[in-house]
N, C-alpha and C positions, 0 to 999 in steps of 0.2 A: 584484499578487502572483499567481503561478501556484501550482499544487499542490506543486511541488518546494520553493518558498520557504516555503509554509505548513507543510509537513512539517518542514522544517529548523527553523523557529521553534518548532514544538511540541516537537520533540526537544531543543531547547536549553533549554527550561523544565523545571527539575527536577520540578515538580509534574505535568507532563504527559508527561514523557519515556517513561513506560511504556505510554502509550496506543498500541495497534497501529494503524498507518495502512495502509489498503488502497487502492492506486491502481487506478483504472478507466481503461483506455485504449481509444481507438477503433481503434487499429491494433496490429500485432504486431511493431513494430520493436525489435529487441533492444537497441540502444544506449539507447533511451528507458527500457526496463525497468531497465537497469543504473543509470541515473541515479536512478531511484526507490529502489533499494536503497542507493545511496551517501548519500542524504539521510535514510535511516532508515525507509523503507517496509518493511512486514512482508511484503506479498505484492502481486502485481498480477494483475488479471484484465482480460479484454477485454470490451467492451460486447456482443460477439457471443456470449458464453457463454450457455448455457442456465441457467434459474433454479436448477436442481439443482447445477450446477457453482459458481454464485455462493455458494450456501449451504455447499457443501463448503469453499470458500476461506475463508469467514468462520469456520466451525467449526475449520479448521486453525489459524487465528490464535488463536482462543480457547483451544484445547487446548494449543498450543505456548507460549502466553503472550506472543504478539507478538514 
């Protein structure tokens, strides 16, 4: 199972569907990010982000409610 399948399964479970999923990618390929959104991902970040940017992404998901 990859991250897309895991996200899809979490979103299919009514008890877990509201949990925001943050995808972390090693690259910046746009079609990859689109797939993350299609399976229910809330936001994506690159592993190359600075720690402050990662915290900002997490805060945006919490504030927006996933």
